[in-house]
Legacy VTK file of the C-alpha trace (Angstrom):
# vtk DataFile Version 3.0
C-alpha trace
ASCII
DATASET POLYDATA
POINTS 249 float
5.003 7.526 -25.658
8.713 7.082 -24.982
10.133 3.716 -25.995
11.230 1.313 -23.255
14.924 0.666 -22.866
15.464 -2.854 -24.302
18.293 -3.724 -21.912
16.255 -2.916 -18.825
13.200 -4.674 -20.236
15.079 -7.899 -20.923
16.839 -7.828 -17.556
13.457 -7.488 -15.829
11.971 -10.281 -17.932
14.914 -12.538 -17.137
14.578 -11.830 -13.421
10.885 -12.606 -13.518
11.536 -15.829 -15.419
14.181 -16.955 -12.939
11.910 -16.125 -10.023
8.933 -17.990 -11.480
11.047 -21.006 -12.391
12.680 -21.072 -8.988
9.573 -20.698 -6.882
5.851 -21.265 -6.875
4.702 -17.665 -7.251
1.606 -18.842 -9.101
0.795 -21.278 -6.302
1.506 -19.144 -3.246
-0.441 -20.380 -0.230
-2.972 -17.676 0.617
-3.917 -17.413 4.265
-6.675 -15.402 5.889
-5.278 -12.591 8.004
-7.164 -11.261 11.036
-6.095 -7.657 11.704
-5.254 -7.304 15.347
-4.132 -4.869 18.012
-0.801 -3.956 16.451
1.277 -0.835 15.923
0.537 -0.086 12.262
1.962 2.426 9.800
0.440 2.843 6.335
2.575 4.403 3.603
0.483 6.209 0.993
2.149 7.928 -1.962
-0.955 10.108 -2.428
-4.004 11.057 -0.422
-6.571 8.275 -1.094
-4.122 5.398 -1.673
-4.481 4.376 1.971
-8.237 3.902 1.561
-8.091 2.240 -1.849
-5.302 -0.134 -0.920
-6.252 -1.155 2.597
-9.108 0.987 3.937
-11.200 -1.976 5.025
-8.222 -3.575 6.730
-7.329 -0.317 8.487
-10.867 -0.131 9.847
-10.600 -3.704 11.103
-7.283 -2.926 12.819
-8.899 0.076 14.502
-11.832 -2.041 15.691
-9.265 -4.385 17.241
-7.829 -1.341 19.087
-4.702 -1.096 16.948
-2.677 2.104 16.878
-2.734 3.172 13.210
-0.956 6.100 11.585
-0.668 7.039 7.917
2.349 8.602 6.221
1.578 10.504 3.000
4.784 10.611 1.008
3.908 13.226 -1.638
1.934 16.445 -1.592
-0.602 15.182 -4.163
-0.401 18.401 -6.183
-1.126 16.702 -9.518
-4.518 15.632 -8.173
-5.621 19.150 -7.261
-5.171 21.761 -4.570
-2.819 20.447 -1.875
-4.754 22.011 1.004
-7.983 20.419 -0.257
-6.366 17.025 -0.571
-4.944 17.187 2.955
-8.326 18.241 4.312
-9.942 15.301 2.556
-7.290 12.978 4.014
-8.062 14.200 7.528
-11.799 13.585 7.044
-11.137 10.093 5.677
-8.848 9.392 8.647
-11.610 10.403 11.055
-13.976 7.970 9.336
-11.488 5.104 9.554
-10.367 5.936 13.088
-6.739 6.639 12.195
-4.809 8.201 15.065
-2.124 10.260 13.323
-1.314 11.577 9.864
2.174 12.508 8.693
2.611 14.629 5.542
6.157 14.339 4.144
5.401 16.565 1.128
7.658 15.205 -1.593
6.615 16.555 -4.971
3.864 14.497 -6.579
5.215 12.297 -9.416
8.813 13.036 -8.356
9.080 10.762 -5.339
11.970 8.753 -6.759
14.021 11.929 -7.166
13.434 13.429 -3.715
16.677 13.355 -1.720
15.123 14.272 1.625
11.983 12.172 1.973
13.793 8.988 3.074
15.301 10.817 6.025
11.924 12.206 7.028
10.395 8.735 6.754
13.183 7.225 8.852
12.511 9.726 11.629
8.793 8.942 11.459
9.333 5.184 11.597
11.755 5.487 14.492
9.145 7.528 16.336
6.244 5.197 15.535
8.135 1.861 15.902
5.589 -0.113 13.847
5.078 -3.859 13.878
3.379 -3.763 10.448
3.919 -1.399 7.529
1.430 -1.348 4.658
2.682 0.093 1.359
1.952 -0.214 -2.366
3.416 -3.444 -3.716
6.610 -2.835 -5.676
5.143 -4.046 -8.992
2.455 -1.350 -9.036
2.229 0.445 -12.388
2.335 3.955 -10.895
5.882 5.307 -10.567
5.276 6.936 -7.170
3.837 3.669 -5.857
6.947 1.765 -6.911
9.172 4.535 -5.550
7.509 4.242 -2.136
9.352 0.933 -1.779
12.730 2.479 -2.592
12.051 5.241 -0.078
11.241 2.644 2.590
14.408 0.680 1.840
16.518 3.828 1.993
14.839 4.882 5.239
15.565 1.558 6.930
19.094 0.957 5.606
21.476 0.159 8.489
18.543 0.495 10.876
17.501 -1.772 13.737
13.854 -1.390 12.736
12.097 -4.706 12.181
8.527 -5.092 10.959
6.360 -6.977 8.514
5.752 -5.324 5.140
2.326 -5.846 3.613
2.253 -4.789 -0.026
-1.180 -3.640 -1.154
-2.732 -3.188 -4.596
-4.252 -0.051 -6.116
-3.544 0.046 -9.847
-2.015 -3.387 -10.354
-3.273 -6.742 -9.015
-0.555 -8.564 -7.103
0.275 -12.173 -6.212
-1.188 -12.311 -2.685
-0.241 -14.516 0.219
-2.645 -12.844 2.666
-6.286 -11.814 2.361
-8.504 -9.936 4.797
-12.283 -10.309 4.875
-13.619 -6.741 4.905
-17.353 -7.490 4.828
-17.743 -5.849 8.244
-15.911 -2.691 7.178
-16.561 -2.262 3.449
-19.256 0.342 4.207
-16.711 2.293 6.265
-14.248 2.052 3.384
-16.865 3.459 1.009
-17.599 6.284 3.452
-13.897 7.095 3.799
-13.409 7.110 0.049
-16.400 9.442 -0.333
-14.347 12.025 1.584
-12.078 12.319 -1.460
-14.548 14.301 -3.530
-11.797 15.972 -5.562
-10.585 12.586 -6.789
-14.021 11.072 -7.356
-14.840 14.021 -9.602
-12.153 12.701 -11.967
-12.972 8.973 -11.945
-15.200 6.475 -10.148
-12.438 4.942 -8.081
-14.952 3.443 -5.660
-16.597 1.367 -8.371
-13.275 0.028 -9.648
-11.771 -0.627 -6.239
-14.802 -2.278 -4.669
-14.953 -4.471 -7.773
-11.385 -5.568 -7.046
-12.388 -6.278 -3.453
-15.304 -8.395 -4.677
-12.927 -10.368 -6.895
-10.518 -10.912 -3.998
-13.367 -12.475 -1.999
-12.900 -15.484 -4.295
-9.371 -16.022 -2.947
-8.437 -19.483 -1.660
-8.713 -19.636 2.085
-11.853 -17.554 2.401
-13.971 -20.496 1.291
-16.966 -18.508 0.020
-17.310 -16.837 3.419
-16.716 -13.279 2.192
-18.199 -10.892 -0.332
-15.342 -8.399 -0.140
-11.650 -8.797 0.697
-8.357 -6.951 0.443
-5.241 -8.791 -0.704
-1.602 -8.341 0.317
1.857 -9.740 -0.242
3.263 -9.958 3.283
6.892 -10.594 4.198
9.291 -9.475 6.875
11.210 -6.362 5.808
14.439 -8.212 4.975
12.628 -10.832 2.886
10.487 -8.202 1.183
13.630 -6.300 0.220
15.250 -9.482 -1.132
12.180 -10.279 -3.234
12.172 -6.733 -4.605
15.856 -6.941 -5.501
15.507 -10.382 -7.107
12.848 -9.059 -9.447
13.889 -5.494 -10.142
17.627 -5.098 -9.603
LINES 1 250
249 0 1 2 3 4 5 6 7 8 9 10 11 12 13 14 15 16 17 18 19 20 21 22 23 24 25 26 27 28 29 30 31 32 33 34 35 36 37 38 39 40 41 42 43 44 45 46 47 48 49 50 51 52 53 54 55 56 57 58 59 60 61 62 63 64 65 66 67 68 69 70 71 72 73 74 75 76 77 78 79 80 81 82 83 84 85 86 87 88 89 90 91 92 93 94 95 96 97 98 99 100 101 102 103 104 105 106 107 108 109 110 111 112 113 114 115 116 117 118 119 120 121 122 123 124 125 126 127 128 129 130 131 132 133 134 135 136 137 138 139 140 141 142 143 144 145 146 147 148 149 150 151 152 153 154 155 156 157 158 159 160 161 162 163 164 165 166 167 168 169 170 171 172 173 174 175 176 177 178 179 180 181 182 183 184 185 186 187 188 189 190 191 192 193 194 195 196 197 198 199 200 201 202 203 204 205 206 207 208 209 210 211 212 213 214 215 216 217 218 219 220 221 222 223 224 225 226 227 228 229 230 231 232 233 234 235 236 237 238 239 240 241 242 243 244 245 246 247 248
């Protein structure tokens, strides 16, 4: 394992300390979000992140007649055959009711180094004109998940695009300010995740992720009304960018 750079580590720690001392991150008010008929784009670094991070919420948006599209940022090659993974993504999309899939095909694990993907994402966002963009929260442990945020910021720099960012969790629990009751759609989420047979052959992601959803059902605001929930950190794009920069720059 390569040693961490002490300077970067201490700068990050100092930023976190200043943020915690200057705000109530541990006491964020958590409100229940009701997915509605919105124009929604989901950013997924890899095929299956969209289901793990917000599959139940996507299904609820679709039931509310929302227009949902998913943008896969990398080609997923480290998880197996690319054609297989894209085929699985299309089957999962059919289960969830997703309208459109975009494959931007940056190299898996190299998203932060791709010089072209931000331009492709910008063109996609300008075409879709979303009101809400779901993406992995910027404190996720996976490097491609964190890089998805930098790609979004680069894609929207000097742009008139305005939307709400909703950071979701896959590998790393976040500090949520929104939760969605997914009791009515958790079975659909399971069915969509079952489409990713190539990934489930490696690990039981369903077990781990549904366990996280069960834990999130204990979130304040739901009041023991849910058995499963998905959690998000939701902010307008400009505020989301400022929070990211306060913690990580």
